[in-house]
N, CA and C atoms of all chains as a GROMACS GRO file, in nm:
protein
  600
    1MET      N    1  -1.451   0.677   1.320
    1MET     CA    2  -1.452   0.677   1.467
    1MET      C    3  -1.508   0.544   1.516
    2THR      N    4  -1.434   0.477   1.604
    2THR     CA    5  -1.483   0.347   1.652
    2THR      C    6  -1.608   0.367   1.738
    3PHE      N    7  -1.684   0.262   1.746
    3PHE     CA    8  -1.819   0.266   1.802
    3PHE      C    9  -1.833   0.151   1.900
    4ALA      N   10  -1.900   0.177   2.011
    4ALA     CA   11  -1.921   0.072   2.112
    4ALA      C   12  -2.069   0.046   2.134
    5ASN      N   13  -2.102  -0.079   2.151
    5ASN     CA   14  -2.236  -0.120   2.190
    5ASN      C   15  -2.223  -0.206   2.316
    6ALA      N   16  -2.284  -0.160   2.425
    6ALA     CA   17  -2.283  -0.235   2.551
    6ALA      C   18  -2.428  -0.273   2.577
    7GLY      N   19  -2.455  -0.404   2.583
    7GLY     CA   20  -2.595  -0.443   2.587
    7GLY      C   21  -2.625  -0.554   2.686
    8THR      N   22  -2.751  -0.558   2.726
    8THR     CA   23  -2.801  -0.668   2.807
    8THR      C   24  -2.913  -0.736   2.730
    9LEU      N   25  -2.912  -0.869   2.732
    9LEU     CA   26  -3.014  -0.949   2.663
    9LEU      C   27  -3.080  -1.038   2.767
   10GLY      N   28  -3.208  -1.023   2.785
   10GLY     CA   29  -3.280  -1.113   2.874
   10GLY      C   30  -3.295  -1.249   2.810
   11ALA      N   31  -3.270  -1.354   2.889
   11ALA     CA   32  -3.285  -1.491   2.838
   11ALA      C   33  -3.415  -1.551   2.891
   12VAL      N   34  -3.473  -1.639   2.814
   12VAL     CA   35  -3.586  -1.719   2.863
   12VAL      C   36  -3.535  -1.796   2.986
   13PRO      N   37  -3.614  -1.800   3.095
   13PRO     CA   38  -3.566  -1.867   3.217
   13PRO      C   39  -3.509  -2.006   3.188
   14GLY      N   40  -3.390  -2.029   3.243
   14GLY     CA   41  -3.324  -2.159   3.227
   14GLY      C   42  -3.243  -2.173   3.099
   15ARG      N   43  -3.246  -2.072   3.012
   15ARG     CA   44  -3.178  -2.087   2.883
   15ARG      C   45  -3.063  -1.988   2.865
   16ARG      N   46  -3.023  -1.922   2.974
   16ARG     CA   47  -2.912  -1.826   2.964
   16ARG      C   48  -2.787  -1.889   2.904
   17ASP      N   49  -2.751  -2.009   2.952
   17ASP     CA   50  -2.623  -2.064   2.908
   17ASP      C   51  -2.627  -2.106   2.761
   18GLU      N   52  -2.745  -2.144   2.713
   18GLU     CA   53  -2.760  -2.171   2.569
   18GLU      C   54  -2.740  -2.042   2.488
   19LEU      N   55  -2.792  -1.932   2.542
   19LEU     CA   56  -2.776  -1.803   2.473
   19LEU      C   57  -2.628  -1.764   2.472
   20VAL      N   58  -2.559  -1.786   2.584
   20VAL     CA   59  -2.414  -1.759   2.588
   20VAL      C   60  -2.343  -1.844   2.482
   21ALA      N   61  -2.377  -1.973   2.476
   21ALA     CA   62  -2.311  -2.062   2.379
   21ALA      C   63  -2.336  -2.013   2.236
   22HIS      N   64  -2.457  -1.968   2.212
   22HIS     CA   65  -2.491  -1.918   2.078
   22HIS      C   66  -2.409  -1.794   2.044
   23LEU      N   67  -2.401  -1.702   2.139
   23LEU     CA   68  -2.334  -1.574   2.112
   23LEU      C   69  -2.182  -1.587   2.104
   24THR      N   70  -2.127  -1.693   2.163
   24THR     CA   71  -1.982  -1.708   2.163
   24THR      C   72  -1.933  -1.806   2.056
   25LYS      N   73  -2.026  -1.857   1.975
   25LYS     CA   74  -1.986  -1.948   1.867
   25LYS      C   75  -1.885  -1.876   1.777
   26ARG      N   76  -1.774  -1.942   1.747
   26ARG     CA   77  -1.666  -1.879   1.669
   26ARG      C   78  -1.717  -1.828   1.536
   27SER      N   79  -1.684  -1.702   1.504
   27SER     CA   80  -1.727  -1.642   1.378
   27SER      C   81  -1.612  -1.567   1.314
   28ASN      N   82  -1.575  -1.606   1.194
   28ASN     CA   83  -1.477  -1.525   1.120
   28ASN      C   84  -1.546  -1.407   1.052
   29LEU      N   85  -1.677  -1.422   1.033
   29LEU     CA   86  -1.750  -1.318   0.961
   29LEU      C   87  -1.749  -1.185   1.036
   30LEU      N   88  -1.767  -1.190   1.167
   30LEU     CA   89  -1.777  -1.064   1.244
   30LEU      C   90  -1.655  -0.977   1.223
   31GLU      N   91  -1.536  -1.040   1.226
   31GLU     CA   92  -1.414  -0.961   1.203
   31GLU      C   93  -1.417  -0.897   1.065
   32LYS      N   94  -1.459  -0.976   0.966
   32LYS     CA   95  -1.464  -0.922   0.829
   32LYS      C   96  -1.559  -0.803   0.819
   33LEU      N   97  -1.662  -0.804   0.902
   33LEU     CA   98  -1.762  -0.696   0.898
   33LEU      C   99  -1.718  -0.574   0.978
   34GLY      N  100  -1.601  -0.584   1.045
   34GLY     CA  101  -1.551  -0.466   1.116
   34GLY      C  102  -1.566  -0.472   1.266
   35CYS      N  103  -1.590  -0.592   1.320
   35CYS     CA  104  -1.602  -0.606   1.466
   35CYS      C  105  -1.463  -0.626   1.525
   36LEU      N  106  -1.426  -0.540   1.620
   36LEU     CA  107  -1.292  -0.542   1.680
   36LEU      C  108  -1.289  -0.615   1.814
   37THR      N  109  -1.399  -0.609   1.886
   37THR     CA  110  -1.411  -0.672   2.019
   37THR      C  111  -1.554  -0.719   2.033
   38TYR      N  112  -1.574  -0.838   2.091
   38TYR     CA  113  -1.711  -0.887   2.116
   38TYR      C  114  -1.702  -0.978   2.238
   39GLU      N  115  -1.725  -0.922   2.353
   39GLU     CA  116  -1.712  -0.997   2.478
   39GLU      C  117  -1.850  -1.029   2.532
   40VAL      N  118  -1.867  -1.152   2.573
   40VAL     CA  119  -1.996  -1.202   2.621
   40VAL      C  120  -1.979  -1.248   2.766
   41GLY      N  121  -2.076  -1.215   2.851
   41GLY     CA  122  -2.057  -1.255   2.990
   41GLY      C  123  -2.186  -1.269   3.068
   42ILE      N  124  -2.166  -1.302   3.193
   42ILE     CA  125  -2.276  -1.327   3.286
   42ILE      C  126  -2.246  -1.261   3.420
   43ASN      N  127  -2.350  -1.247   3.499
   43ASN     CA  128  -2.338  -1.190   3.634
   43ASN      C  129  -2.437  -1.267   3.720
   44ASP      N  130  -2.388  -1.338   3.819
   44ASP     CA  131  -2.478  -1.425   3.895
   44ASP      C  132  -2.584  -1.348   3.974
   45ASP      N  133  -2.565  -1.216   3.986
   45ASP     CA  134  -2.671  -1.135   4.049
   45ASP      C  135  -2.792  -1.121   3.956
   46GLU      N  136  -2.772  -1.146   3.827
   46GLU     CA  137  -2.882  -1.135   3.730
   46GLU      C  138  -2.880  -1.260   3.642
   47PRO      N  139  -2.930  -1.371   3.698
   47PRO     CA  140  -2.908  -1.501   3.634
   47PRO      C  141  -2.986  -1.524   3.505
   48GLU      N  142  -3.072  -1.432   3.468
   48GLU     CA  143  -3.144  -1.450   3.341
   48GLU      C  144  -3.106  -1.344   3.238
   49THR      N  145  -2.983  -1.294   3.251
   49THR     CA  146  -2.935  -1.190   3.159
   49THR      C  147  -2.799  -1.230   3.102
   50VAL      N  148  -2.781  -1.202   2.974
   50VAL     CA  149  -2.650  -1.215   2.911
   50VAL      C  150  -2.604  -1.074   2.875
   51PHE      N  151  -2.477  -1.049   2.899
   51PHE     CA  152  -2.419  -0.916   2.879
   51PHE      C  153  -2.322  -0.922   2.761
   52VAL      N  154  -2.321  -0.817   2.681
   52VAL     CA  155  -2.223  -0.810   2.572
   52VAL      C  156  -2.162  -0.670   2.566
   53VAL      N  157  -2.036  -0.667   2.529
   53VAL     CA  158  -1.968  -0.542   2.496
   53VAL      C  159  -1.906  -0.563   2.359
   54GLU      N  160  -1.943  -0.479   2.266
   54GLU     CA  161  -1.890  -0.488   2.130
   54GLU      C  162  -1.819  -0.358   2.093
   55ILE      N  163  -1.709  -0.368   2.022
   55ILE     CA  164  -1.645  -0.250   1.963
   55ILE      C  165  -1.632  -0.275   1.813
   56TRP      N  166  -1.672  -0.176   1.736
   56TRP     CA  167  -1.676  -0.186   1.590
   56TRP      C  168  -1.592  -0.074   1.528
   57GLU      N  169  -1.547  -0.096   1.406
   57GLU     CA  170  -1.467   0.006   1.337
   57GLU      C  171  -1.544   0.137   1.323
   58SER      N  172  -1.674   0.128   1.312
   58SER     CA  173  -1.759   0.248   1.298
   58SER      C  174  -1.902   0.209   1.330
   59ALA      N  175  -1.985   0.311   1.356
   59ALA     CA  176  -2.128   0.286   1.378
   59ALA      C  177  -2.188   0.223   1.251
   60GLU      N  178  -2.140   0.267   1.136
   60GLU     CA  179  -2.191   0.216   1.009
   60GLU      C  180  -2.157   0.067   0.992
   61ALA      N  181  -2.037   0.027   1.032
   61ALA     CA  182  -2.000  -0.116   1.023
   61ALA      C  183  -2.095  -0.199   1.110
   62HIS      N  184  -2.126  -0.148   1.229
   62HIS     CA  185  -2.219  -0.219   1.317
   62HIS      C  186  -2.357  -0.230   1.252
   63ARG      N  187  -2.403  -0.117   1.201
   63ARG     CA  188  -2.537  -0.115   1.140
   63ARG      C  189  -2.543  -0.211   1.021
   64SER      N  190  -2.442  -0.204   0.937
   64SER     CA  191  -2.440  -0.292   0.818
   64SER      C  192  -2.437  -0.439   0.856
   65SER      N  193  -2.365  -0.469   0.965
   65SER     CA  194  -2.351  -0.610   1.004
   65SER      C  195  -2.488  -0.672   1.031
   66LEU      N  196  -2.579  -0.591   1.084
   66LEU     CA  197  -2.711  -0.644   1.122
   66LEU      C  198  -2.792  -0.687   1.001
   67ALA      N  199  -2.752  -0.638   0.884
   67ALA     CA  200  -2.823  -0.674   0.761
   67ALA      C  201  -2.761  -0.794   0.691
   68ALA      N  202  -2.642  -0.837   0.733
   68ALA     CA  203  -2.576  -0.950   0.666
   68ALA      C  204  -2.660  -1.076   0.686
   69PRO      N  205  -2.678  -1.156   0.579
   69PRO     CA  206  -2.766  -1.274   0.589
   69PRO      C  207  -2.726  -1.369   0.703
   70GLU      N  208  -2.594  -1.389   0.722
   70GLU     CA  209  -2.550  -1.481   0.828
   70GLU      C  210  -2.585  -1.426   0.966
   71VAL      N  211  -2.576  -1.293   0.979
   71VAL     CA  212  -2.609  -1.231   1.108
   71VAL      C  213  -2.760  -1.238   1.131
   72GLN      N  214  -2.837  -1.214   1.026
   72GLN     CA  215  -2.983  -1.227   1.034
   72GLN      C  216  -3.021  -1.370   1.075
   73ALA      N  217  -2.953  -1.468   1.018
   73ALA     CA  218  -2.983  -1.608   1.050
   73ALA      C  219  -2.948  -1.637   1.196
   74SER      N  220  -2.838  -1.580   1.243
   74SER     CA  221  -2.795  -1.602   1.380
   74SER      C  222  -2.895  -1.539   1.478
   75ILE      N  223  -2.943  -1.419   1.444
   75ILE     CA  224  -3.042  -1.352   1.528
   75ILE      C  225  -3.171  -1.436   1.533
   76ALA      N  226  -3.211  -1.487   1.418
   76ALA     CA  227  -3.333  -1.570   1.413
   76ALA      C  228  -3.316  -1.695   1.499
   77ALA      N  229  -3.196  -1.754   1.493
   77ALA     CA  230  -3.171  -1.877   1.572
   77ALA      C  231  -3.171  -1.848   1.721
   78ALA      N  232  -3.134  -1.726   1.759
   78ALA     CA  233  -3.130  -1.690   1.902
   78ALA      C  234  -3.268  -1.659   1.956
   79ARG      N  235  -3.360  -1.627   1.869
   79ARG     CA  236  -3.490  -1.574   1.913
   79ARG      C  237  -3.560  -1.660   2.018
   80PRO      N  238  -3.562  -1.793   2.003
   80PRO     CA  239  -3.632  -1.875   2.106
   80PRO      C  240  -3.567  -1.868   2.244
   81LEU      N  241  -3.445  -1.816   2.249
   81LEU     CA  242  -3.373  -1.808   2.378
   81LEU      C  243  -3.391  -1.673   2.445
   82LEU      N  244  -3.450  -1.578   2.375
   82LEU     CA  245  -3.458  -1.439   2.423
   82LEU      C  246  -3.593  -1.411   2.488
   83SER      N  247  -3.590  -1.346   2.604
   83SER     CA  248  -3.715  -1.311   2.674
   83SER      C  249  -3.781  -1.189   2.615
   84GLY      N  250  -3.704  -1.110   2.540
   84GLY     CA  251  -3.756  -0.984   2.487
   84GLY      C  252  -3.710  -0.862   2.565
   85ALA      N  253  -3.641  -0.884   2.677
   85ALA     CA  254  -3.587  -0.771   2.755
   85ALA      C  255  -3.448  -0.735   2.701
   86PHE      N  256  -3.432  -0.609   2.663
   86PHE     CA  257  -3.304  -0.561   2.613
   86PHE      C  258  -3.268  -0.431   2.684
   87GLY      N  259  -3.140  -0.410   2.705
   87GLY     CA  260  -3.096  -0.284   2.764
   87GLY      C  261  -2.959  -0.248   2.713
   88GLY      N  262  -2.907  -0.139   2.766
   88GLY     CA  263  -2.770  -0.101   2.731
   88GLY      C  264  -2.762   0.034   2.665
   89PHE      N  265  -2.648   0.059   2.603
   89PHE     CA  266  -2.623   0.190   2.542
   89PHE      C  267  -2.516   0.176   2.434
   90ARG      N  268  -2.509   0.279   2.350
   90ARG     CA  269  -2.416   0.283   2.238
   90ARG      C  270  -2.344   0.416   2.240
   91PHE      N  271  -2.222   0.418   2.196
   91PHE     CA  272  -2.151   0.547   2.192
   91PHE      C  273  -2.038   0.546   2.093
   92GLU      N  274  -2.000   0.666   2.052
   92GLU     CA  275  -1.882   0.687   1.969
   92GLU      C  276  -1.762   0.696   2.062
   93ILE      N  277  -1.658   0.620   2.035
   93ILE     CA  278  -1.539   0.622   2.119
   93ILE      C  279  -1.454   0.744   2.082
   94VAL      N  280  -1.418   0.820   2.185
   94VAL     CA  281  -1.337   0.940   2.159
   94VAL      C  282  -1.197   0.930   2.218
   95GLY      N  283  -1.170   0.829   2.297
   95GLY     CA  284  -1.034   0.817   2.351
   95GLY      C  285  -1.025   0.710   2.456
   96SER      N  286  -0.901   0.692   2.503
   96SER     CA  287  -0.872   0.593   2.606
   96SER      C  288  -0.750   0.639   2.685
   97PRO      N  289  -0.751   0.622   2.817
   97PRO     CA  290  -0.630   0.656   2.894
   97PRO      C  291  -0.516   0.557   2.870
   98LEU      N  292  -0.544   0.447   2.799
   98LEU     CA  293  -0.441   0.345   2.776
   98LEU      C  294  -0.358   0.372   2.651
   99ARG      N  295  -0.393   0.474   2.575
   99ARG     CA  296  -0.312   0.506   2.455
   99ARG      C  297  -0.310   0.657   2.433
  100ASP      N  298  -0.209   0.701   2.354
  100ASP     CA  299  -0.198   0.845   2.326
  100ASP      C  300  -0.296   0.885   2.218
  101MET      N  301  -1.066  -1.493   3.554
  101MET     CA  302  -1.169  -1.462   3.452
  101MET      C  303  -1.174  -1.311   3.431
  102THR      N  304  -1.166  -1.268   3.306
  102THR     CA  305  -1.170  -1.123   3.283
  102THR      C  306  -1.308  -1.069   3.315
  103PHE      N  307  -1.310  -0.941   3.342
  103PHE     CA  308  -1.426  -0.873   3.399
  103PHE      C  309  -1.452  -0.747   3.318
  104ALA      N  310  -1.578  -0.717   3.294
  104ALA     CA  311  -1.613  -0.596   3.219
  104ALA      C  312  -1.700  -0.504   3.303
  105ASN      N  313  -1.675  -0.376   3.288
  105ASN     CA  314  -1.759  -0.272   3.348
  105ASN      C  315  -1.803  -0.179   3.235
  106ALA      N  316  -1.932  -0.170   3.213
  106ALA     CA  317  -1.987  -0.079   3.111
  106ALA      C  318  -2.068   0.024   3.187
  107GLY      N  319  -2.029   0.150   3.177
  107GLY     CA  320  -2.093   0.248   3.263
  107GLY      C  321  -2.130   0.377   3.194
  108THR      N  322  -2.227   0.446   3.254
  108THR     CA  323  -2.262   0.581   3.212
  108THR      C  324  -2.240   0.674   3.330
  109LEU      N  325  -2.182   0.789   3.302
  109LEU     CA  326  -2.156   0.890   3.404
  109LEU      C  327  -2.225   1.019   3.361
  110GLY      N  328  -2.316   1.066   3.442
  110GLY     CA  329  -2.379   1.194   3.413
  110GLY      C  330  -2.280   1.308   3.441
  111ALA      N  331  -2.275   1.403   3.348
  111ALA     CA  332  -2.187   1.520   3.366
  111ALA      C  333  -2.271   1.640   3.409
  112VAL      N  334  -2.209   1.728   3.485
  112VAL     CA  335  -2.270   1.858   3.514
  112VAL      C  336  -2.295   1.927   3.379
  113PRO      N  337  -2.414   1.988   3.359
  113PRO     CA  338  -2.444   2.048   3.229
  113PRO      C  339  -2.329   2.138   3.180
  114GLY      N  340  -2.290   2.118   3.055
  114GLY     CA  341  -2.184   2.198   2.994
  114GLY      C  342  -2.043   2.148   3.021
  115ARG      N  343  -2.029   2.045   3.103
  115ARG     CA  344  -1.894   2.001   3.141
  115ARG      C  345  -1.861   1.860   3.092
  116ARG      N  346  -1.943   1.808   3.003
  116ARG     CA  347  -1.918   1.674   2.952
  116ARG      C  348  -1.778   1.660   2.892
  117ASP      N  349  -1.739   1.757   2.811
  117ASP     CA  350  -1.612   1.740   2.740
  117ASP      C  351  -1.493   1.749   2.835
  118GLU      N  352  -1.508   1.824   2.944
  118GLU     CA  353  -1.403   1.826   3.046
  118GLU      C  354  -1.394   1.688   3.113
  119LEU      N  355  -1.510   1.628   3.135
  119LEU     CA  356  -1.510   1.494   3.196
  119LEU      C  357  -1.444   1.393   3.101
  120VAL      N  358  -1.473   1.404   2.972
  120VAL     CA  359  -1.408   1.317   2.874
  120VAL      C  360  -1.256   1.338   2.878
  121ALA      N  361  -1.213   1.464   2.881
  121ALA     CA  362  -1.069   1.494   2.884
  121ALA      C  363  -1.005   1.433   3.008
  122HIS      N  364  -1.076   1.442   3.119
  122HIS     CA  365  -1.023   1.387   3.245
  122HIS      C  366  -1.008   1.235   3.235
  123LEU      N  367  -1.111   1.171   3.182
  123LEU     CA  368  -1.112   1.024   3.178
  123LEU      C  369  -1.015   0.967   3.075
  124THR      N  370  -0.980   1.046   2.976
  124THR     CA  371  -0.892   0.995   2.870
  124THR      C  372  -0.746   1.038   2.890
  125LYS      N  373  -0.718   1.106   3.000
  125LYS     CA  374  -0.580   1.146   3.028
  125LYS      C  375  -0.493   1.019   3.033
  126ARG      N  376  -0.380   1.022   2.963
  126ARG     CA  377  -0.293   0.904   2.953
  126ARG      C  378  -0.250   0.856   3.091
  127SER      N  379  -0.266   0.725   3.115
  127SER     CA  380  -0.230   0.666   3.244
  127SER      C  381  -0.154   0.537   3.221
  128ASN      N  382  -0.032   0.530   3.272
  128ASN     CA  383   0.040   0.402   3.270
  128ASN      C  384  -0.004   0.315   3.387
  129LEU      N  385  -0.058   0.384   3.489
  129LEU     CA  386  -0.095   0.311   3.610
  129LEU      C  387  -0.205   0.208   3.584
  130LEU      N  388  -0.306   0.248   3.507
  130LEU     CA  389  -0.420   0.158   3.486
  130LEU      C  390  -0.376   0.023   3.432
  131GLU      N  391  -0.283   0.026   3.336
  131GLU     CA  392  -0.234  -0.102   3.281
  131GLU      C  393  -0.168  -0.184   3.390
  132LYS      N  394  -0.086  -0.116   3.472
  132LYS     CA  395  -0.017  -0.189   3.580
  132LYS      C  396  -0.115  -0.252   3.677
  133LEU      N  397  -0.232  -0.189   3.692
  133LEU     CA  398  -0.333  -0.239   3.785
  133LEU      C  399  -0.419  -0.350   3.724
  134GLY      N  400  -0.396  -0.380   3.596
  134GLY     CA  401  -0.470  -0.491   3.535
  134GLY      C  402  -0.581  -0.448   3.441
  135CYS      N  403  -0.578  -0.321   3.397
  135CYS     CA  404  -0.681  -0.275   3.303
  135CYS      C  405  -0.637  -0.308   3.161
  136LEU      N  406  -0.722  -0.380   3.087
  136LEU     CA  407  -0.688  -0.427   2.952
  136LEU      C  408  -0.747  -0.336   2.844
  137THR      N  409  -0.862  -0.279   2.872
  137THR     CA  410  -0.933  -0.192   2.777
  137THR      C  411  -1.002  -0.084   2.858
  138TYR      N  412  -1.001   0.040   2.808
  138TYR     CA  413  -1.074   0.149   2.877
  138TYR      C  414  -1.113   0.247   2.768
  139GLU      N  415  -1.231   0.232   2.717
  139GLU     CA  416  -1.278   0.318   2.608
  139GLU      C  417  -1.379   0.417   2.661
  140VAL      N  418  -1.363   0.540   2.621
  140VAL     CA  419  -1.447   0.651   2.669
  140VAL      C  420  -1.517   0.712   2.549
  141GLY      N  421  -1.645   0.745   2.564
  141GLY     CA  422  -1.714   0.799   2.448
  141GLY      C  423  -1.835   0.883   2.482
  142ILE      N  424  -1.897   0.928   2.375
  142ILE     CA  425  -2.012   1.018   2.384
  142ILE      C  426  -2.119   0.972   2.284
  143ASN      N  427  -2.238   1.024   2.307
  143ASN     CA  428  -2.350   0.996   2.218
  143ASN      C  429  -2.433   1.124   2.213
  144ASP      N  430  -2.444   1.183   2.096
  144ASP     CA  431  -2.508   1.314   2.089
  144ASP      C  432  -2.656   1.309   2.126
  145ASP      N  433  -2.714   1.189   2.131
  145ASP     CA  434  -2.852   1.178   2.178
  145ASP      C  435  -2.862   1.201   2.329
  146GLU      N  436  -2.749   1.188   2.398
  146GLU     CA  437  -2.747   1.209   2.544
  146GLU      C  438  -2.629   1.299   2.577
  147PRO      N  439  -2.647   1.429   2.553
  147PRO     CA  440  -2.532   1.520   2.555
  147PRO      C  441  -2.474   1.549   2.693
  148GLU      N  442  -2.536   1.499   2.797
  148GLU     CA  443  -2.479   1.522   2.931
  148GLU      C  444  -2.434   1.391   2.996
  149THR      N  445  -2.397   1.295   2.912
  149THR     CA  446  -2.352   1.165   2.962
  149THR      C  447  -2.218   1.129   2.897
  150VAL      N  448  -2.131   1.071   2.978
  150VAL     CA  449  -2.008   1.011   2.926
  150VAL      C  450  -2.019   0.860   2.946
  151PHE      N  451  -1.975   0.786   2.846
  151PHE     CA  452  -1.989   0.640   2.845
  151PHE      C  453  -1.850   0.578   2.856
  152VAL      N  454  -1.841   0.471   2.932
  152VAL     CA  455  -1.713   0.399   2.939
  152VAL      C  456  -1.738   0.249   2.928
  153VAL      N  457  -1.642   0.184   2.866
  153VAL     CA  458  -1.636   0.038   2.867
  153VAL      C  459  -1.496   0.001   2.912
  154GLU      N  460  -1.489  -0.075   3.018
  154GLU     CA  461  -1.359  -0.117   3.073
  154GLU      C  462  -1.354  -0.270   3.074
  155ILE      N  463  -1.236  -0.325   3.044
  155ILE     CA  464  -1.213  -0.469   3.063
  155ILE      C  465  -1.089  -0.482   3.152
  156TRP      N  466  -1.102  -0.566   3.253
  156TRP     CA  467  -0.998  -0.585   3.354
  156TRP      C  468  -0.958  -0.732   3.359
  157GLU      N  469  -0.836  -0.756   3.408
  157GLU     CA  470  -0.788  -0.895   3.420
  157GLU      C  471  -0.879  -0.980   3.509
  158SER      N  472  -0.941  -0.914   3.607
  158SER     CA  473  -1.031  -0.985   3.699
  158SER      C  474  -1.117  -0.881   3.769
  159ALA      N  475  -1.226  -0.928   3.830
  159ALA     CA  476  -1.309  -0.838   3.911
  159ALA      C  477  -1.227  -0.783   4.027
  160GLU      N  478  -1.139  -0.866   4.080
  160GLU     CA  479  -1.055  -0.824   4.192
  160GLU      C  480  -0.959  -0.712   4.151
  161ALA      N  481  -0.902  -0.723   4.031
  161ALA     CA  482  -0.812  -0.616   3.983
  161ALA      C  483  -0.889  -0.484   3.974
  162HIS      N  484  -1.011  -0.490   3.923
  162HIS     CA  485  -1.092  -0.369   3.914
  162HIS      C  486  -1.121  -0.311   4.053
  163ARG      N  487  -1.160  -0.399   4.144
  163ARG     CA  488  -1.193  -0.356   4.280
  163ARG      C  489  -1.071  -0.292   4.347
  164SER      N  490  -0.956  -0.360   4.335
  164SER     CA  491  -0.834  -0.308   4.398
  164SER      C  492  -0.794  -0.173   4.340
  165SER      N  493  -0.816  -0.157   4.209
  165SER     CA  494  -0.774  -0.031   4.145
  165SER      C  495  -0.842   0.089   4.210
  166LEU      N  496  -0.966   0.069   4.252
  166LEU     CA  497  -1.043   0.181   4.308
  166LEU      C  498  -0.984   0.230   4.440
  167ALA      N  499  -0.902   0.146   4.503
  167ALA     CA  500  -0.839   0.184   4.630
  167ALA      C  501  -0.701   0.246   4.610
  168ALA      N  502  -0.646   0.240   4.488
  168ALA     CA  503  -0.512   0.296   4.465
  168ALA      C  504  -0.516   0.447   4.486
  169PRO      N  505  -0.416   0.503   4.556
  169PRO     CA  506  -0.418   0.648   4.586
  169PRO      C  507  -0.433   0.734   4.461
  170GLU      N  508  -0.364   0.698   4.353
  170GLU     CA  509  -0.373   0.780   4.231
  170GLU      C  510  -0.515   0.775   4.173
  171VAL      N  511  -0.578   0.658   4.182
  171VAL     CA  512  -0.715   0.645   4.130
  171VAL      C  513  -0.811   0.723   4.219
  172GLN      N  514  -0.792   0.714   4.348
  172GLN     CA  515  -0.873   0.792   4.443
  172GLN      C  516  -0.861   0.942   4.413
  173ALA      N  517  -0.738   0.986   4.386
  173ALA     CA  518  -0.715   1.129   4.356
  173ALA      C  519  -0.785   1.168   4.226
  174SER      N  520  -0.781   1.078   4.129
  174SER     CA  521  -0.844   1.106   4.000
  174SER      C  522  -0.996   1.114   4.015
  175ILE      N  523  -1.053   1.025   4.097
  175ILE     CA  524  -1.198   1.028   4.121
  175ILE      C  525  -1.235   1.159   4.192
  176ALA      N  526  -1.154   1.198   4.287
  176ALA     CA  527  -1.182   1.324   4.360
  176ALA      C  528  -1.176   1.443   4.264
  177ALA      N  529  -1.078   1.441   4.173
  177ALA     CA  530  -1.065   1.552   4.078
  177ALA      C  531  -1.182   1.557   3.981
  178ALA      N  532  -1.243   1.442   3.953
  178ALA     CA  533  -1.357   1.438   3.860
  178ALA      C  534  -1.487   1.482   3.925
  179ARG      N  535  -1.491   1.477   4.055
  179ARG     CA  536  -1.618   1.497   4.127
  179ARG      C  537  -1.693   1.624   4.086
  180PRO      N  538  -1.623   1.741   4.072
  180PRO     CA  539  -1.697   1.862   4.034
  180PRO      C  540  -1.760   1.856   3.895
  181LEU      N  541  -1.720   1.756   3.816
  181LEU     CA  542  -1.773   1.743   3.679
  181LEU      C  543  -1.891   1.646   3.672
  182LEU      N  544  -1.916   1.576   3.782
  182LEU     CA  545  -2.016   1.468   3.782
  182LEU      C  546  -2.150   1.517   3.838
  183SER      N  547  -2.258   1.482   3.768
  183SER     CA  548  -2.392   1.521   3.815
  183SER      C  549  -2.441   1.431   3.928
  184GLY      N  550  -2.382   1.312   3.939
  184GLY     CA  551  -2.429   1.216   4.037
  184GLY      C  552  -2.513   1.105   3.977
  185ALA      N  553  -2.543   1.116   3.848
  185ALA     CA  554  -2.618   1.010   3.780
  185ALA      C  555  -2.520   0.905   3.727
  186PHE      N  556  -2.540   0.781   3.766
  186PHE     CA  557  -2.455   0.672   3.718
  186PHE      C  558  -2.543   0.558   3.671
  187GLY      N  559  -2.495   0.485   3.573
  187GLY     CA  560  -2.568   0.368   3.526
  187GLY      C  561  -2.472   0.264   3.473
  188GLY      N  562  -2.528   0.157   3.422
  188GLY     CA  563  -2.444   0.056   3.359
  188GLY      C  564  -2.453  -0.078   3.424
  189PHE      N  565  -2.356  -0.164   3.391
  189PHE     CA  566  -2.358  -0.301   3.442
  189PHE      C  567  -2.218  -0.360   3.437
  190ARG      N  568  -2.202  -0.468   3.511
  190ARG     CA  569  -2.073  -0.537   3.523
  190ARG      C  570  -2.094  -0.684   3.499
  191PHE      N  571  -1.994  -0.749   3.444
  191PHE     CA  572  -2.010  -0.893   3.422
  191PHE      C  573  -1.876  -0.962   3.410
  192GLU      N  574  -1.880  -1.092   3.435
  192GLU     CA  575  -1.765  -1.180   3.413
  192GLU      C  576  -1.769  -1.223   3.267
  193ILE      N  577  -1.656  -1.207   3.198
  193ILE     CA  578  -1.651  -1.244   3.057
  193ILE      C  579  -1.632  -1.396   3.046
  194VAL      N  580  -1.718  -1.458   2.967
  194VAL     CA  581  -1.708  -1.605   2.952
  194VAL      C  582  -1.666  -1.647   2.811
  195GLY      N  583  -1.662  -1.555   2.717
  195GLY     CA  584  -1.617  -1.593   2.583
  195GLY      C  585  -1.639  -1.482   2.483
  196SER      N  586  -1.595  -1.512   2.361
  196SER     CA  587  -1.607  -1.418   2.249
  196SER      C  588  -1.615  -1.497   2.120
  197PRO      N  589  -1.699  -1.455   2.026
  197PRO     CA  590  -1.701  -1.523   1.896
  197PRO      C  591  -1.577  -1.492   1.812
  198LEU      N  592  -1.494  -1.400   1.860
  198LEU     CA  593  -1.375  -1.361   1.783
  198LEU      C  594  -1.253  -1.446   1.815
  199ARG      N  595  -1.265  -1.535   1.913
  199ARG     CA  596  -1.149  -1.622   1.945
  199ARG      C  597  -1.200  -1.759   1.989
  200ASP      N  598  -1.110  -1.858   1.979
  200ASP     CA  599  -1.147  -1.994   2.019
  200ASP      C  600  -1.146  -2.006   2.171
   0.00000   0.00000   0.00000
């Protein structure tokens, strides 16, 4: 069952766009780990937040990805850009009106 | 610029699965209105919530869709299933690590 993670990441003031650049850096690894969608965005009403929507082949694929050394290194590299504020939600996808 | 809406909809106790069925009913209209992705899901940790992630061609396409008569009718039909609790966030998509 595919799995979705919709999240908000607080950025250190003035460093939102660096965090966006970091999160959107091209990665072939994510696809190999089972990531189907990974959209990164901003909302000018919340100028110190980066938003992400991820869809994964399964909750397990998402969980496993977090342990991959390259992903761990990427998280470590992002740390100086993060304020520590996180939000969002996760769910198992059960359907879509766009497909049968 | 594509636009994302990640939302939580509170269901009337015991009616979550009806709300899921309503939201996942096949619609050709949504695509015509500019909806690119519409994933609906659940999380057993929050058994009275339905989760959605939508991606639209633009914020304007999403806004316009809400005024379409068929969408208005669908929202009205869902109303008895909704507790009135809503959450989530919206953002402009600026990139993805899965594409150049």
